[in-house]
N, C-alpha and C positions, 0 to 999 in steps of 0.2 A: 507221842498223839497217839490217844485209843480210836479205833475206827469204829465208826456207828453208821454203816450203809445202810441199814433197813431202819433209824431213824427219820421221822419226816419234822419239819420244826413245826411249832403251833398254829393255828391260824389268829392270828394276833392282828390283823389289818382290818379293822370296820369300814363302813360305809364313808365315813369322814375321812378316814387316812387314804382309802383308796382315791375320793376325790380330791385330794392331797397332793398324791404322787401324782395323779395326771395336770392339775394345774402347774404346780411344779417343773414338772415334765417340758408342758407347752411356753412357761414364759420363763427365760431365763435372760440373754442379753440382749435379743432380737428387739425387746420392748423399747428400749431405750433409743434406738434408732429407727423404728418404724414407723410412729407418726410424721418425722419429714417426709421421708420417702413414699409415703401414701398420700401427704399434702400436695407433693410433687406433684404426682401422678394423676391424683382424681379430684383437688381442692376440696370442697365442701362436701364434696358427695363420697369421699371417703368413709364417712360414719354406715350409710346406707349399702356402700359395696360391702363392707365388713359382715353387717349382718345378710345381705344377700349371697355372699359365699358362705357362710355359718350355714345356712339351708342348704346347700348344696354337699357341704363336709357333712352334715349331719348323714346322709345315706350311704357315707364310705363309714362313718364313725358307726353308723347303723350294722354295717358288715361285721364290724369286729366286737358290736354288743352281742349280735344274736351269736357269734360263735362262742363267747363267752359263757353263754348260757349253758352249752354241752359239754365241756370240761371243767373239772376239779383239780385238775395238775397246774404244776408250774411250765410257762414255756410261752404261752401265747401263740405268735406267728408259727415260730418253730414245731409247738406241738400240734398245731391244726395241719401244717404240711406233712408231718409226720404221721400223722393219722391216716391221712388221708392219700397222698402219695409215697408212702413208703419214706424207709431209713434212710437212702441217700437224699433226698429231697430235702427233708427234715432239719437233716445234716447243714447242708449247703445254705440253707434259710437261716438258721443260729449263726452259721459262721458269718454271713454278712453283717446280720443285725447287731452281733459282740463287736466286728470287727469296725463296724460306722461307730458304735461309740467308743471303742479302744481310741480312735482318731478323735474324735468329736469331743470327749472328756478331757482329753490330753492338750487338745487347741484353747478349749475354755479357760482351764485352769492358767494359761497363759494369760488371758484376758483378765481373769479376775486380778490377777496382779498387776495387770496395769493398772485398774481401776483404783488397787491399794496404792502404788506407786506414786499416781497423781496425789492422794492424800495426803498420803504418808513418804517422801520423798526415800527414806531410809531402804524401801526395798525397790528403789529404782536401779541400784547398780548391776552387772551382769551376774555376780555370784551371790547377790544376795536375791533379784529374781528369781536362779534356779532352787536355792535352798529353799525359798519360799514355798515356788509350785510343789517339790517334793515333800514339804511338811504340810500342806495342805491335804494332799493325795493320800498322807500317810494317817491325817486326821478323820477323813471321810470314809478310809479304810476303816479303821478303830471303829468309828460312830456307827458304822452300819453292821460289824462283826459284833458288836457288844449288847446287841437287842435290836430286833424289829421294833420295838416299841420304843426305846431310846431313840432309835433315829426318827421315827415316825415324830416322835415329841422335838427333838430339835428342828424336824421340818415345821413343826408350828410356830416354834417361836421366829427360825428365821422369814416365814411368809408373813408374821404379822409385821416386822420390822422393815419387809421391802416393801409391803402394800399400803402402810401406813403415808410415809411420807408422798408415794403417787396419788392415792386417793387425796388426801389433802390436798394438794396443789391442783390435782383437777377439780375437785370441788371449788377451792377459792377461785380458780380460774375461770370458771365457769359462773361462778356468785357474782366474779367481779366484771366480766365481759358479756354476761349473757349469753345465748345461743347463737351457732353462725346463721347467717342471713339468707341469700339466694345460693340456691344449689343448682349446678349447670353437669349434665354431663361430661364426664373425659372424654378428652378423643380415643377414638378407635386404637391408635397406634401406642397409645397408653394402655389399654384396657389389659394386654397380658400381663404383663410386667407387674400391673397393682394386683392382680388375681395370685401370679404366683409369688409375688411378697404376701399377701397375705394366707397364702397355702404353707410358707413357711411358718407362718407366724402359730397355725394351727397344730403343726406337728407336735405328737406328743399326748394329747389328750387321751390318748385311750392304753397308754402303756402299764398301767395298772392291772390290765389282763394278762401280763406275763409270771405276775408274782399270785396266781390264783390259789396256787397247793398253801396260800400262806392268809388267804383271806376269809375272813366268816361269811358262811352261805354264800360262796365265789357266785353261782350262776345268778342271784339276783342282783347282789351287791355291785359286779363289776359294771353289770347293765345299767344300773342307773347310775353309777358314779360317771360313767362316760357321758351319759347326755347331761349330768349336772354340771361337769366340768367343763363341757360345751357352751352350756348358758352361760356359768360365771366367766370363762375367757373371754366370750362373745361381749357381753357385757362391759368389762373390763375395757377392752380395747376400744370400744365406740365411746366410753365416756373421756378416756384419755384423748382419743382422735379430736371428738368435740370439742376439747378444751385448748387441745394444741391450735387447731382452726381459728380460733378467737383469741388468743395472744399474740399480742406482737412481738416478734422475734427481733432483735438487732441483727445478728447474724445472718448473710444469706444460705450457707451451707453449713449450720453448726454440727462437728463432730458427734457430738451427743446432743439431738434434739430434746429430750427430756431433761436437760441441764441448761439448756439456753430457754426453756420454758420456767424453768424455775427461778435462772437469775431475771428474766424479765417481771416474773410477777414478785421476787422477794428479796430479790437480790444475791450476794453471796450466801446467804442464809438459804438459797432454794437449791443451789449447787451443790452445798454440801449436802442437803437431805436428799435430794438424786442422787449422787455421788454413793451414798451411805447405803440408799436401797438397791443402785447397782450392784455392791458389793455382794450383798444379801441375795437380792434375785440371783446372781450368778452360783453363788454356793449353796442355796437351795436346789437348783436346777440341777448341780451338780451331785448331791446328797441322793437327791432321787432315782439319778442315772445309778449310782451305787447301790442303791437299798434293791432296783429292781431287776437292771441286766444281770449279774451275777445268779440269778434264779433260772436265766436259761440252761448257763454252765450245769448249776445243780441238776436241772430237770435233765440234760443230754447225758449227764454221768449215771443218776438213776434208771435211764433208757438204756444205756448202754452203748449212746453212741462216743461219750468219752471215755476216759480213766473212771473206774468206780472210786477211785479217791476225791473228784469232783463231787460227789455226794456226802463226804462227810458233813455231818451236823455235828455243833461244838455242843457238848453235852454238858455246859458250862452256862451259854448263851442262848442255846437252842436255835442257831442260824446257820445257813451253810459256811460256815469260817474257810474252807477252801477255796471254794468258787471267788468268794468277795475276795480275800487276799490275792490269789492269782488275778483276778480283775486288777486290780490296784496296783500290783507289780508290773503286767505290762502297759497300765495307763504311766507309771511313773516311768520306765523305761523310754517308752515314746514320745514324752514330755521333754525328758533331758538330752536324750541325743536328735530331737530334731526332725525324727522322719515323720509324726504324725501326721505333716503337711500333704508329703507325696501319698501315705496312705489315704487319706482324706478324697485327693483327687479320683482315686481309684474306685471309690465307694458313692461318686453322685448318684448313681442308680439305684444304690442298694436298699433307700426307700420304698422305690417301684417296687423291685421286686417281691418283697415279702408284703405288701400292699395287694398286688397282684395274685400272689399264693394262696392270700385270704380268702379273696372273693372268689375265685376257682375252687376252692377247697369249700365255700358256704352252698355253691352252684352243685358241685359234685354230689355234697352231702343230701341236698334238696332232693337232686335227684335218682340216689338212691332210696332215698324214704328211711332213711337209718333214725330208728328209736322214733320220738313224735314228731319230727322234722316236719314232715308233709302236713300234718294236725296244726301245727303252730305258725306257718308261711302261707297266706295266703295270694291273693293275686296281688297285694299292693307290692310284695318284694319284687315283682319284674321290675317297676319303676325305680323302688329302691336302688336294686342290684344294677339296672339299666345304668341309671345315672353315676353310680358309685363307678361302673365300668368306662363310660364319657369322662370323668375326673381324669382317672388313673392314666386314660390313652393320650390325654391332653397336658398332665403333669409330665408322660414319659417322652413326650415329643418334644417338651423343652430341654431334655437331657443331650448335650453335643455329642455327637459321634464319637470321637475320639475317648471322653469320658466314658461312653458304653463300653468301647473296646476294653480299657483299661479296666471294668468292672468284671468284663468276660474273664480277662484274665487272671484274676482273683478268684472266679468261680473255678479254674483250671487247679489255681494252688489249695482250693478247698476238696476239689474231687482227689488229688493226691494225699492229702493230708486224712482224708476219709480212710483210703485205704492203708496208707500207712499206719494209722492209729487200730486200725482192726474194728472199725466201727461196723460193717458188714457181717461180723462173724459173735461178735461179744453180745451175751446173752445180757438182758434188763428188764426193768419193770417195763410191761405194756403199757400204751396208750388206753385212756380209760373213757369211751364216749357215755355221756351220762342224760344228751337231750333226747 
């Protein structure tokens, strides 16, 4: 392998590509269980709850979007933490984000194969399931390595195949049954669980910021993509929730609510449509992760936080091939060994850590008056950041104490790795603030 450590991948991700990444990062397996859970907790009020939360979440998304206008390198939260708080904090944030995705991706490949086995029983055996999981991980790795444009193209196809059946069924359901009738506020005791479910559903709408180094005009493209993605995801969730609310579901507690809705509307054809949509939904969600998350490893390699081999760019495909291959290999190892479940329990608080790091980074950059930050952030940002802080504190308060302690243990492991890897002494590319 010829080392090309001074080379950077081309800026191949357009606004459409960035929106596509964000949308697929947010919409995975959860959308197929969410309608029933929200309906059970909020009834016909659920669509309004989704829209209301979207406005609150826009403040948190605004923090990510604003930070994305200040940097052109890859890394996202890891880069922002490194620039503001230093190399150690940057390493820890990168460590948490990557570990969370190692565990999440490994788990979701098992979910994907479970959906495949439901349609095609040949994938249901123990050996067949494991072989299929490893083969799918290898395929996602291969698609990500052979070119960013090819990976984006595959995501476009997968997105069309997952959204078409969902939109068709939701539209048919509303045409056949009309809009929901009376709307009643949910009981206060149900409110927290409903908000937590919706918060999970929006998670991921800003991940395109991680691949800023490969995005065209990143300081404007990513900013726009975050809000366009948030709007699209909100509209889709509301449409599905409206259709589910007016469809008579025979089962009291369906395992896959959208499949139950499909059966109620179109019989077995509807079930098959939703099952196929679920397969493509999880697959494109996984592919989005394989395209984006290795860019954290790549950025850390370029900036000296990881060995320089992680900064290698394939001369043929112009992608960070070592970072992508390493990511795929670890996901495969976790998926095959089953240890992803244990790792996932240690990372419950990981998302709150990097969200908090982003909020604090923006506040400190504003206070420093670095670049043009002070000129571009008026008094309205006090309200935006305030709402983001309130939302983050509330989400953090939902994390069980034992899970938080496990996350702290993982931080200790990250600290050990930081010094063992020599990340505190290795030289690399500096963070570049362009805001």
